[in-house]
C-alpha positions, 0 to 999 in steps of 0.5 A: 435355156435362160434358166440353165444359163443363170445356173451355169453363171452362178455356179461358175462364179461360185466355183471360180471364187472358191478355187481362188481363181481370177478370170485370167487364171481360169482362162489360162487353165481352161483354154477359154478367153477371160472375155468368154468367161466373163460373158458366161458369168454375166449371162451375155452369151449362151456357152456351148457344150465344148466351152462348158467342158473346157471350163469344168476341166479348168476348174477340176470339177465334173461337167455337171458341177457347172449345171447347178443348182447346188442342192443337197443330194437326194437318193430319189430324183426324177428327171422329167422330160417337161423340165428338160434342160438341153445343152447344144453345140455351136452349130446346134447339131448336137444336143445333150440333156443331163439325166444323172449327176451328183450321186453321193459317194460316186463321180458319175454322170449320165446324159441323153445325146442327140446328133442330127443326121450327118452331124459331127461332134468332137469331144475334148478329153475328159479328166485323166482316168475318166471312162465313158460308155455310149449306148445307141438307142436310135440311128447309127453312130461312128464313134472314134477314140484317138482316131480309131473308128467304131461303127455302132448300130441301134442297141450297140454300146461302146466303153472307152477311155474318155481321157482321150479325144473322141468324136461322134458322127451320126451315120445315115439319114436319121439322127443318132439318139443315145445315152452317155455314162461318164465315170470319173476317176477317184 
């Protein structure tokens, strides 16, 4: 986790400065305190997925932009399990692993998701015009979009506008494991 926090800190500082934003400016845009932003930039805290989403929206960049490192995109990339970098919710019930981002000419991200039995994760709306598709690989999932609930079993998928509040809830006694594909507008 230390390496991902280092990358997030470096990318956040670089993106914030490139946008000409002070910590207070970004705090106002992102809905995250300036103190929290400072702690993330100085690696004094492990930011949760929710905090990183808010920061990325405040900066107006895709979530993956914070995960760095900044590298020239390659057309062939491997995401090895041994090199996995996981992001966690505050209660550690929800885990996300970035699998695909920074695709030349496209604004798309792919994540592996895991939500422990009984776990709930509320997701802030993504930037306007965003869509998401969630595929259930294992377990069962209740996915609510703007309060409308959809129960999904292994093998099911749901495509929805992700610029609305949405909630993941693992149903039953096994963890939900799945994939999330996020498509950004423009």
